[in-house]
DSSP file (Angstrom, degrees, kcal/mol; ACC not computed):
  #  RESIDUE AA STRUCTURE BP1 BP2  ACC     N-H-->O    O-->H-N    N-H-->O    O-->H-N    TCO  KAPPA ALPHA  PHI   PSI    X-CA   Y-CA   Z-CA
    1    1 A M              0   0    0      0, 0.0     2,-0.1     0, 0.0     0, 0.0   0.000 360.0 360.0 360.0 131.3  -22.7    2.6   25.8
    2    2 A N     >  -     0   0    0      1,-0.1     4,-2.2     4,-0.0     5,-0.2  -0.366 360.0 -98.8 -90.6 174.8  -23.9   -0.9   26.5
    3    3 A L  H  > S+     0   0    0      1,-0.2     4,-2.5     2,-0.2     5,-0.2   0.840 121.4  54.1 -63.3 -35.2  -21.7   -4.0   27.1
    4    4 A V  H  > S+     0   0    0      2,-0.2     4,-2.5     1,-0.2    -1,-0.2   0.931 109.9  47.2 -65.2 -44.8  -22.1   -5.3   23.5
    5    5 A E  H  > S+     0   0    0      1,-0.2     4,-2.4     2,-0.2    -2,-0.2   0.895 112.4  50.0 -63.0 -39.9  -20.9   -1.9   22.2
    6    6 A I  H  X S+     0   0    0     -4,-2.2     4,-2.4     2,-0.2    -2,-0.2   0.920 110.9  49.6 -64.2 -43.5  -18.0   -1.9   24.6
    7    7 A G  H  X S+     0   0    0     -4,-2.5     4,-2.1     2,-0.2    -2,-0.2   0.911 112.2  47.3 -61.6 -44.3  -17.0   -5.5   23.6
    8    8 A E  H  X S+     0   0    0     -4,-2.5     4,-2.3     2,-0.2    -1,-0.2   0.903 111.4  51.3 -64.5 -41.1  -17.1   -4.6   19.9
    9    9 A R  H  X S+     0   0    0     -4,-2.4     4,-2.3     1,-0.2    -2,-0.2   0.914 110.7  47.8 -63.1 -42.9  -15.0   -1.5   20.5
   10   10 A E  H  X S+     0   0    0     -4,-2.4     4,-2.6     2,-0.2    -1,-0.2   0.876 109.7  53.8 -65.3 -37.2  -12.4   -3.5   22.4
   11   11 A K  H  X S+     0   0    0     -4,-2.1     4,-2.3     2,-0.2    -2,-0.2   0.922 110.3  46.5 -63.2 -43.9  -12.3   -6.1   19.7
   12   12 A V  H  X S+     0   0    0     -4,-2.3     4,-2.4     2,-0.2    -2,-0.2   0.908 112.0  51.3 -64.1 -42.1  -11.6   -3.4   17.0
   13   13 A Q  H  X S+     0   0    0     -4,-2.3     4,-1.9     2,-0.2    -2,-0.2   0.920 110.8  47.8 -62.2 -44.2   -9.0   -1.8   19.2
   14   14 A R  H  X S+     0   0    0     -4,-2.6     4,-1.4     1,-0.2    -1,-0.2   0.916 111.5  51.2 -61.6 -43.0   -7.2   -5.2   19.7
   15   15 A K  H  X S+     0   0    0     -4,-2.3     4,-1.2     1,-0.2     3,-0.3   0.913 110.8  48.1 -61.4 -42.9   -7.4   -5.9   16.0
   16   16 A K  H  < S+     0   0    0     -4,-2.4    -1,-0.2     1,-0.2    -2,-0.2   0.817 107.5  55.3 -70.3 -29.7   -5.8   -2.5   15.2
   17   17 A T  H  < S+     0   0    0     -4,-1.9    -1,-0.2     1,-0.2    -2,-0.2   0.791 101.7  58.6 -73.7 -24.7   -3.0   -2.9   17.7
   18   18 A L  H  < S+     0   0    0     -4,-1.4    -1,-0.2    -3,-0.3    -2,-0.2   0.917 128.8  10.6 -66.7 -42.4   -2.0   -6.2   16.1
   19   19 A N  S  < S+     0   0    0     -4,-1.2    27,-0.3    25,-0.3    -1,-0.3  -0.629  70.1 164.9-135.8  74.5   -1.4   -4.4   12.7
   20   20 A P        +     0   0    0      0, 0.0     2,-0.1     0, 0.0    -3,-0.1   0.471  36.8 125.5 -74.7   3.1   -1.5   -0.7   13.3
   21   21 A C        -     0   0    0      1,-0.1    25,-2.0    44,-0.1     2,-0.6  -0.370  55.2-141.9 -68.2 135.3    0.1    0.0    9.9
   22   22 A R  E     -a   46   0A   0     42,-0.2    44,-1.8    23,-0.2    45,-1.7  -0.874  22.0-168.7 -96.2 124.8   -1.7    2.3    7.5
   23   23 A I  E     -ab  47  67A   0     23,-3.2    25,-2.5    -2,-0.6     2,-0.5  -0.942  11.5-159.8-120.0 134.5   -1.4    1.0    3.9
   24   24 A L  E     -ab  48  68A   0     43,-2.3    45,-2.9    -2,-0.4     2,-0.5  -0.963   7.0-157.5-112.0 127.6   -2.2    2.9    0.7
   25   25 A I  E     -ab  49  69A   0     23,-2.5    25,-2.3    -2,-0.5     2,-0.6  -0.917   7.9-170.4-104.7 124.2   -2.8    0.8   -2.5
   26   26 A V  E     +ab  50  70A   0     43,-3.2    45,-2.5    -2,-0.5     2,-0.3  -0.938  27.8 130.5-120.8 109.7   -2.3    2.8   -5.7
   27   27 A D        -     0   0    0     23,-1.9     6,-0.1    -2,-0.6    47,-0.1  -0.970  52.7-139.6-156.4 140.4   -3.5    1.0   -8.9
   28   28 A D  S    S+     0   0    0     45,-0.3     2,-0.7    -2,-0.3    23,-0.1   0.563  84.4  89.6 -79.7  -6.4   -5.7    2.0  -11.8
   29   29 A D     >  -     0   0    0      1,-0.2     4,-2.2     2,-0.0     3,-0.4  -0.823  64.5-159.2 -95.3 111.6   -7.3   -1.4  -11.8
   30   30 A L  H  > S+     0   0    0     -2,-0.7     4,-2.8     1,-0.2     5,-0.2   0.856  90.5  56.5 -57.8 -38.3  -10.3   -1.5   -9.6
   31   31 A S  H  > S+     0   0    0      2,-0.2     4,-2.4     1,-0.2    -1,-0.2   0.886 108.3  47.2 -65.5 -37.1  -10.3   -5.3   -9.2
   32   32 A I  H  > S+     0   0    0     -3,-0.4     4,-2.6     2,-0.2     5,-0.3   0.932 112.8  49.3 -66.9 -46.0   -6.7   -5.2   -7.9
   33   33 A R  H  X S+     0   0    0     -4,-2.2     4,-2.5     1,-0.2    -2,-0.2   0.929 114.2  45.3 -58.8 -45.7   -7.5   -2.4   -5.5
   34   34 A S  H  X S+     0   0    0     -4,-2.8     4,-2.6     2,-0.2     5,-0.2   0.921 112.5  50.3 -66.0 -44.6  -10.5   -4.2   -4.2
   35   35 A L  H  X S+     0   0    0     -4,-2.4     4,-2.5    -5,-0.2    -2,-0.2   0.947 115.3  42.6 -58.3 -50.2   -8.8   -7.6   -3.9
   36   36 A L  H  X S+     0   0    0     -4,-2.6     4,-2.8     1,-0.2     5,-0.3   0.894 113.1  52.5 -66.3 -39.7   -5.8   -6.1   -1.9
   37   37 A Q  H  X S+     0   0    0     -4,-2.5     4,-2.4    -5,-0.3    -1,-0.2   0.939 112.7  44.6 -61.9 -46.3   -8.1   -3.9    0.2
   38   38 A N  H  X S+     0   0    0     -4,-2.6     4,-2.1     2,-0.2    -2,-0.2   0.933 114.8  48.7 -63.3 -46.2  -10.2   -6.9    1.2
   39   39 A L  H  X S+     0   0    0     -4,-2.5     4,-1.0    -5,-0.2    -2,-0.2   0.934 115.8  42.4 -59.4 -48.5   -7.2   -9.2    1.9
   40   40 A L  H  <>S+     0   0    0     -4,-2.8     5,-2.4     1,-0.2     4,-0.2   0.834 110.8  55.2 -73.6 -32.0   -5.4   -6.6    4.0
   41   41 A N  H ><5S+     0   0    0     -4,-2.4     3,-1.6    -5,-0.3    -1,-0.2   0.908 105.5  53.7 -62.7 -40.7   -8.5   -5.6    5.9
   42   42 A M  H 3<5S+     0   0    0     -4,-2.1    -1,-0.2     1,-0.3    -2,-0.2   0.807 105.9  53.7 -63.1 -28.3   -9.0   -9.2    6.8
   43   43 A K  T 3<5S-     0   0    0     -4,-1.0    -1,-0.3    -5,-0.2    -2,-0.2   0.462 124.2-106.4 -84.8  -2.0   -5.4   -9.2    8.2
   44   44 A G  T < 5S+     0   0    0     -3,-1.6   -25,-0.3     1,-0.3    -3,-0.2   0.530  71.4 140.6  93.3   6.4   -6.2   -6.2   10.3
   45   45 A Y      < -     0   0    0     -5,-2.4     2,-0.7    -8,-0.1    -1,-0.3  -0.495  57.6-118.3 -80.4 152.6   -4.4   -3.5    8.4
   46   46 A D  E     -a   22   0A   0    -25,-2.0   -23,-3.2   -27,-0.3     2,-0.4  -0.836  43.8-169.3 -87.2 118.6   -5.8    0.0    7.9
   47   47 A V  E     +a   23   0A   0     -2,-0.7     2,-0.3   -25,-0.2   -23,-0.2  -0.928  19.8 175.2-124.7 134.9   -6.2    0.3    4.1
   48   48 A W  E     -a   24   0A   0    -25,-2.5   -23,-2.5    -2,-0.4     2,-0.3  -0.889  15.5-151.1-124.8 159.8   -6.9    3.1    1.7
   49   49 A T  E     -a   25   0A   0     -2,-0.3     2,-0.3   -25,-0.2   -23,-0.2  -0.932  11.7-175.9-132.9 157.7   -6.9    3.0   -2.1
   50   50 A A  E     -a   26   0A   0    -25,-2.3   -23,-1.9    -2,-0.3     3,-0.1  -0.985  20.4-148.9-149.3 146.3   -6.3    5.4   -4.9
   51   51 A E  S    S+     0   0    0     -2,-0.3     2,-0.3   -25,-0.2   -25,-0.1   0.593  79.5   8.0 -94.2 -11.8   -6.6    5.0   -8.7
   52   52 A D  S  > S-     0   0    0     22,-0.1     4,-2.3   -25,-0.1     5,-0.2  -0.938  85.3 -87.8-157.0 178.0   -3.9    7.4   -9.7
   53   53 A A  H  > S+     0   0    0     22,-0.5     4,-2.7    24,-0.3     5,-0.2   0.869 120.3  52.6 -64.1 -39.3   -1.1    9.6   -8.4
   54   54 A L  H  > S+     0   0    0      2,-0.2     4,-1.9     1,-0.2    -1,-0.2   0.949 112.8  43.6 -63.4 -48.6   -3.2   12.7   -7.8
   55   55 A A  H  > S+     0   0    0      1,-0.2     4,-2.0     2,-0.2    -1,-0.2   0.886 114.1  52.8 -62.6 -38.1   -5.8   10.7   -5.7
   56   56 A A  H  X S+     0   0    0     -4,-2.3     4,-2.9     1,-0.2    -2,-0.2   0.922 106.4  51.9 -63.6 -44.2   -2.9    9.0   -3.9
   57   57 A Y  H  X S+     0   0    0     -4,-2.7     4,-2.1     1,-0.2    -1,-0.2   0.901 109.0  50.5 -61.1 -40.7   -1.2   12.2   -3.0
   58   58 A Q  H  X S+     0   0    0     -4,-1.9     4,-1.1     1,-0.2    -1,-0.2   0.906 112.5  46.8 -63.4 -41.5   -4.4   13.6   -1.5
   59   59 A E  H  X S+     0   0    0     -4,-2.0     4,-3.0     1,-0.2     3,-0.5   0.915 109.1  54.9 -65.0 -42.9   -4.7   10.4    0.6
   60   60 A I  H  X S+     0   0    0     -4,-2.9     4,-2.0     1,-0.3    -2,-0.2   0.902 104.9  53.4 -59.4 -42.0   -1.1   10.5    1.7
   61   61 A E  H  < S+     0   0    0     -4,-2.1    -1,-0.3     1,-0.2    -2,-0.2   0.829 117.4  37.2 -63.0 -31.0   -1.5   14.0    3.0
   62   62 A S  H  < S+     0   0    0     -4,-1.1    -2,-0.2    -3,-0.5    -1,-0.2   0.813 128.4  27.8 -92.9 -31.2   -4.5   12.9    5.1
   63   63 A I  H  < S-     0   0    0     -4,-3.0    -3,-0.2    -5,-0.1    -2,-0.2   0.663  81.1-146.6-107.4 -17.4   -3.5    9.4    6.3
   64   64 A N     <  -     0   0    0     -4,-2.0   -42,-0.2    -5,-0.4    -4,-0.1   0.967  26.1-149.8  48.9  67.7    0.3    9.5    6.4
   65   65 A P        -     0   0    0      0, 0.0   -42,-0.2     0, 0.0     3,-0.1  -0.299  19.5-149.5 -70.1 150.5    0.7    5.8    5.4
   66   66 A Q  S    S+     0   0    0    -44,-1.8    28,-2.6     1,-0.2     2,-0.4   0.735  86.3  31.1 -83.6 -25.0    3.6    3.7    6.5
   67   67 A L  E     -bc  23  94A   0    -45,-1.7   -43,-2.3    26,-0.2     2,-0.5  -0.996  62.8-165.4-138.8 138.0    3.5    1.6    3.4
   68   68 A I  E     -bc  24  95A   0     26,-2.8    28,-2.7    -2,-0.4     2,-0.7  -0.991   8.7-157.0-122.6 126.0    2.4    2.3   -0.2
   69   69 A I  E     -bc  25  96A   0    -45,-2.9   -43,-3.2    -2,-0.5     2,-0.5  -0.920  28.9-172.2 -99.8 113.9    1.7   -0.6   -2.6
   70   70 A L  E     -bc  26  97A   0     26,-2.9    28,-2.0    -2,-0.7     2,-0.2  -0.925  25.0-136.5-126.0 123.7    2.3    1.2   -5.9
   71   71 A D  E     - c   0  98A   0    -45,-2.5     8,-0.2    -2,-0.5    28,-0.2  -0.535  15.6-143.0 -70.7 139.2    1.7    0.1   -9.5
   72   72 A I  S    S+     0   0    0     26,-2.3     7,-3.0    -2,-0.2     2,-1.0   0.923  89.3  56.3 -70.6 -43.2    4.5    1.1  -11.8
   73   73 A R  S    S+     0   0    0     25,-0.3   -45,-0.3     5,-0.2    -1,-0.2  -0.782  70.4 154.4 -99.1 102.3    2.3    1.9  -14.8
   74   74 A L        -     0   0    0     -2,-1.0   -22,-0.1    -3,-0.1     2,-0.1  -0.861  48.6 -94.4-118.9 155.1   -0.3    4.5  -13.8
   75   75 A P  S    S-     0   0    0      0, 0.0     2,-2.4     0, 0.0   -22,-0.5  -0.417 100.1  -4.5 -67.6 149.3   -2.1    7.0  -16.0
   76   76 A S  S    S+     0   0    0    -24,-0.1     2,-0.5    -2,-0.1   -24,-0.0  -0.369 137.8  34.6  66.2 -61.4   -0.6   10.5  -16.2
   77   77 A V  S    S-     0   0    0     -2,-2.4   -24,-0.3     4,-0.0   -23,-0.0  -0.980  84.2-137.5-122.5 121.1    2.3   10.0  -13.7
   78   78 A D     >  -     0   0    0     -2,-0.5     4,-2.4    -5,-0.1    -5,-0.2  -0.277  27.4-103.6 -75.8 167.1    3.9    6.6  -13.5
   79   79 A G  H  > S+     0   0    0     -7,-3.0     4,-2.3     1,-0.2    -7,-0.1   0.836 118.0  50.8 -60.0 -37.9    4.8    5.0  -10.2
   80   80 A I  H  > S+     0   0    0     -8,-0.5     4,-1.9     2,-0.2    -1,-0.2   0.917 111.8  46.7 -69.6 -42.7    8.5    5.7  -10.3
   81   81 A D  H  > S+     0   0    0      1,-0.2     4,-2.1    -9,-0.2    -2,-0.2   0.882 111.6  53.4 -63.5 -36.4    8.0    9.3  -11.1
   82   82 A F  H  X S+     0   0    0     -4,-2.4     4,-2.5     2,-0.2    -2,-0.2   0.907 106.0  52.0 -65.1 -41.5    5.4    9.5   -8.3
   83   83 A L  H  X S+     0   0    0     -4,-2.3     4,-2.4     1,-0.2    -1,-0.2   0.909 108.5  51.9 -59.9 -41.2    7.9    8.0   -5.8
   84   84 A H  H  X S+     0   0    0     -4,-1.9     4,-2.2     2,-0.2    -2,-0.2   0.908 108.6  50.8 -61.2 -42.7   10.4   10.7   -6.9
   85   85 A I  H  X S+     0   0    0     -4,-2.1     4,-1.3     2,-0.2    -2,-0.2   0.930 110.2  49.9 -60.2 -46.1    7.7   13.4   -6.2
   86   86 A L  H  <>S+     0   0    0     -4,-2.5     5,-2.7     1,-0.2     3,-0.4   0.911 109.8  50.4 -60.9 -42.8    7.1   11.9   -2.7
   87   87 A Q  H ><5S+     0   0    0     -4,-2.4     3,-1.5     1,-0.2    -1,-0.2   0.892 107.8  52.9 -63.6 -38.8   10.8   11.9   -1.9
   88   88 A N  H 3<5S+     0   0    0     -4,-2.2    -1,-0.2     1,-0.3    -2,-0.2   0.768 108.7  50.7 -66.6 -24.4   11.1   15.5   -3.0
   89   89 A K  T 3<5S-     0   0    0     -4,-1.3    -1,-0.3    -3,-0.4    -2,-0.2   0.285 118.8-113.5 -93.2   8.8    8.2   16.3   -0.6
   90   90 A N  T < 5 +     0   0    0     -3,-1.5     2,-0.7     1,-0.2    -3,-0.2   0.846  65.4 149.5  59.4  37.3   10.0   14.4    2.3
   91   91 A I      < -     0   0    0     -5,-2.7    -1,-0.2    -6,-0.1    -2,-0.1  -0.914  23.8-174.9 -99.3 117.5    7.3   11.7    2.4
   92   92 A H        +     0   0    0     -2,-0.7     2,-0.1    -3,-0.1    -1,-0.1  -0.157  22.3 146.2-114.4  38.1    9.2    8.6    3.5
   93   93 A A        -     0   0    0      1,-0.1   -26,-0.2   -26,-0.1     2,-0.2  -0.447  55.9-107.1 -67.9 147.1    6.6    5.8    3.4
   94   94 A K  E     -c   67   0A   0    -28,-2.6   -26,-2.8    -2,-0.1     2,-0.4  -0.515  38.2-146.1 -72.8 147.2    8.0    2.5    2.4
   95   95 A V  E     -c   68   0A   0     18,-0.4    20,-3.1   -28,-0.2    21,-1.0  -0.965  19.4-170.7-126.4 131.7    7.1    1.4   -1.1
   96   96 A I  E     -cd  69 116A   0    -28,-2.7   -26,-2.9    -2,-0.4     2,-0.2  -0.986  21.2-151.2-111.7 120.6    6.3   -1.9   -2.7
   97   97 A F  E     -cd  70 117A   0     19,-2.6    21,-2.5    -2,-0.5     2,-0.3  -0.623  13.0-173.4 -88.8 151.8    6.0   -1.7   -6.5
   98   98 A M  E     +cd  71 118A   0    -28,-2.0   -26,-2.3    -2,-0.2   -25,-0.3  -0.989   7.2 167.9-140.7 151.2    3.9   -4.1   -8.5
   99   99 A S  E     - d   0 119A   0     19,-1.6    21,-3.0    -2,-0.3   -28,-0.0  -0.984  37.1-145.8-160.1 149.1    3.5   -4.5  -12.3
  100  100 A A  S    S+     0   0    0     -2,-0.3     2,-0.3    19,-0.2    19,-0.1   0.481  85.2  75.5 -90.0  -5.4    2.0   -6.8  -14.8
  101  101 A Y  S    S-     0   0    0     -3,-0.0     2,-1.8     1,-0.0    19,-0.1  -0.721  89.1-115.9-108.9 155.2    4.9   -6.1  -17.2
  102  102 A D        -     0   0    0     -2,-0.3     2,-0.2    17,-0.1    -2,-0.0  -0.644  51.5-166.4 -84.1  80.5    8.5   -7.1  -17.3
  103  103 A D    >   -     0   0    0     -2,-1.8     3,-0.9     1,-0.1     4,-0.2  -0.454  34.7-152.1 -78.0 138.6    9.6   -3.6  -16.8
  104  104 A M  T >> S+     0   0    0      1,-0.2     3,-0.7    -2,-0.2     4,-0.6   0.638  95.4  75.9 -72.2 -15.3   13.1   -2.4  -17.3
  105  105 A D  H 3>  +     0   0    0      1,-0.2     4,-2.7     2,-0.2    -1,-0.2   0.536  68.9  86.9 -74.9  -6.1   12.1    0.2  -14.6
  106  106 A I  H <> S+     0   0    0     -3,-0.9     4,-2.3     2,-0.2    -1,-0.2   0.934  90.0  46.7 -61.4 -46.0   12.4   -2.4  -11.8
  107  107 A D  H <> S+     0   0    0     -3,-0.7     4,-2.3    -4,-0.2    -1,-0.2   0.918 113.2  49.8 -61.0 -42.4   16.1   -1.7  -11.4
  108  108 A R  H  X S+     0   0    0     -4,-0.6     4,-2.1     2,-0.2    -1,-0.2   0.885 107.7  54.8 -62.3 -38.7   15.4    2.1  -11.4
  109  109 A A  H  X>S+     0   0    0     -4,-2.7     5,-2.4     2,-0.2     4,-0.6   0.921 110.1  45.0 -62.4 -44.9   12.6    1.5   -8.8
  110  110 A F  H ><5S+     0   0    0     -4,-2.3     3,-0.8     1,-0.2    -1,-0.2   0.894 111.5  53.3 -66.1 -38.4   15.0   -0.2   -6.4
  111  111 A Y  H 3<5S+     0   0    0     -4,-2.3    -1,-0.2     1,-0.2    -2,-0.2   0.873 106.5  53.6 -61.7 -36.6   17.6    2.5   -7.0
  112  112 A M  H 3<5S-     0   0    0     -4,-2.1    -1,-0.2    -5,-0.2    -2,-0.2   0.619 132.9 -88.3 -75.6 -13.4   15.0    5.1   -6.2
  113  113 A G  T <<5 +     0   0    0     -3,-0.8   -18,-0.4    -4,-0.6    -3,-0.2   0.565  68.4 157.1 120.3   9.6   14.3    3.4   -2.9
  114  114 A A      < -     0   0    0     -5,-2.4    -1,-0.2    -6,-0.1   -18,-0.2  -0.397  31.1-152.4 -64.1 144.9   11.6    0.8   -3.4
  115  115 A Y        -     0   0    0    -20,-3.1     2,-0.3     1,-0.2   -19,-0.2   0.741  69.4  -5.7 -90.5 -27.5   11.6   -2.0   -0.8
  116  116 A D  E     -d   96   0A   0    -21,-1.0   -19,-2.6    -7,-0.0     2,-0.4  -0.974  56.1-140.2-160.3 169.6   10.2   -4.7   -2.9
  117  117 A Y  E     -d   97   0A   0     -2,-0.3     2,-0.4   -21,-0.2   -19,-0.2  -0.999  11.4-165.8-140.6 134.8    8.6   -5.6   -6.2
  118  118 A I  E     -d   98   0A   0    -21,-2.5   -19,-1.6    -2,-0.4     2,-0.4  -0.989  15.4-138.3-125.8 130.9    5.7   -8.0   -6.9
  119  119 A K  E     -d   99   0A   0     -2,-0.4   -19,-0.2   -21,-0.2   -17,-0.1  -0.717  35.4 -98.3 -87.2 131.3    4.8   -9.3  -10.4
  120  120 A K  S    S+     0   0    0    -21,-3.0     2,-0.1    -2,-0.4     3,-0.0  -0.710 103.6  49.6 -87.0 145.8    1.1   -9.4  -11.3
  121  121 A P  S    S+     0   0    0      0, 0.0     2,-0.3     0, 0.0    -2,-0.1   0.639  85.5 171.0 -71.8 154.9   -0.7  -11.7  -11.3
  122  122 A F        -     0   0    0     -2,-0.1    -2,-0.1    -4,-0.1    -4,-0.0  -0.841  34.8-115.1-128.7 163.2    0.3  -12.6   -7.7
  123  123 A H    >>  -     0   0    0     -2,-0.3     4,-1.3     1,-0.1     3,-1.2  -0.777  30.5-119.5 -94.3 145.1   -0.8  -14.9   -5.0
  124  124 A P  H 3> S+     0   0    0      0, 0.0     4,-2.3     0, 0.0     5,-0.2   0.850 113.8  60.0 -53.1 -35.7   -2.2  -13.4   -1.8
  125  125 A E  H 3> S+     0   0    0      1,-0.2     4,-2.7     2,-0.2     5,-0.2   0.853  99.6  57.2 -63.0 -32.8    0.5  -15.1    0.2
  126  126 A E  H <> S+     0   0    0     -3,-1.2     4,-2.5     2,-0.2    -1,-0.2   0.924 108.0  46.4 -62.3 -44.3    3.1  -13.2   -1.9
  127  127 A I  H  X S+     0   0    0     -4,-1.3     4,-2.8     2,-0.2     5,-0.2   0.943 113.8  47.4 -63.9 -48.4    1.6   -9.8   -0.9
  128  128 A I  H  X S+     0   0    0     -4,-2.3     4,-2.7     1,-0.2     5,-0.2   0.927 113.2  48.6 -60.6 -45.3    1.4  -10.7    2.8
  129  129 A H  H  X S+     0   0    0     -4,-2.7     4,-2.5     1,-0.2    -1,-0.2   0.924 112.6  48.6 -60.4 -44.7    5.0  -12.0    2.8
  130  130 A S  H  X S+     0   0    0     -4,-2.5     4,-2.7    -5,-0.2     5,-0.2   0.923 111.8  48.7 -62.2 -45.1    6.2   -8.9    1.1
  131  131 A I  H  X S+     0   0    0     -4,-2.8     4,-2.9     1,-0.2     5,-0.2   0.935 112.8  47.1 -61.1 -47.3    4.4   -6.6    3.5
  132  132 A E  H  X S+     0   0    0     -4,-2.7     4,-1.5    -5,-0.2    -1,-0.2   0.906 113.2  49.4 -62.3 -41.1    5.7   -8.4    6.5
  133  133 A K  H  < S+     0   0    0     -4,-2.5    -2,-0.2    -5,-0.2    -1,-0.2   0.928 114.4  44.3 -62.3 -46.3    9.2   -8.4    5.1
  134  134 A V  H >< S+     0   0    0     -4,-2.7     3,-1.2     1,-0.2    -2,-0.2   0.900 112.5  50.6 -68.2 -41.7    9.1   -4.7    4.3
  135  135 A L  H 3< S+     0   0    0     -4,-2.9    -1,-0.2     1,-0.3    -2,-0.2   0.796 112.9  47.1 -69.1 -26.0    7.5   -3.6    7.6
  136  136 A N  T 3<        0   0    0     -4,-1.5    -1,-0.3    -5,-0.2    -2,-0.2   0.380 360.0 360.0 -93.6   4.2   10.1   -5.6    9.6
  137  137 A Y    <         0   0    0     -3,-1.2    -1,-0.2    -4,-0.2    -2,-0.1   0.479 360.0 360.0 -72.1 360.0   13.0   -4.2    7.6
């Protein structure tokens, strides 16, 4: 390994120690997943994405995320039902829900254990603030 490779490796290690949190983004909208992944990667978080509950569950089993950013309305299994499934499997990642709709399910989501809720469309600062708040809870 040469000095440049060592320097790059140390830079990546420092970046990961600043924000070692693993975050999973679950949304059926590719543009939302990409936007959030890029934003959070720039902030130094380890980020994975999934387009539905099945893909999310597979990711969760392999990465064990500390935080899940979860759309309430997903195809086949909605976000609240998915949170219930995770709780029944003793998966205790913190959850931030997001939705483009004025859902009556928001109260139910908080009752089920969601840490925060973000309304789409959102500003990037809202997401960052929410993540920091939830991770420091």
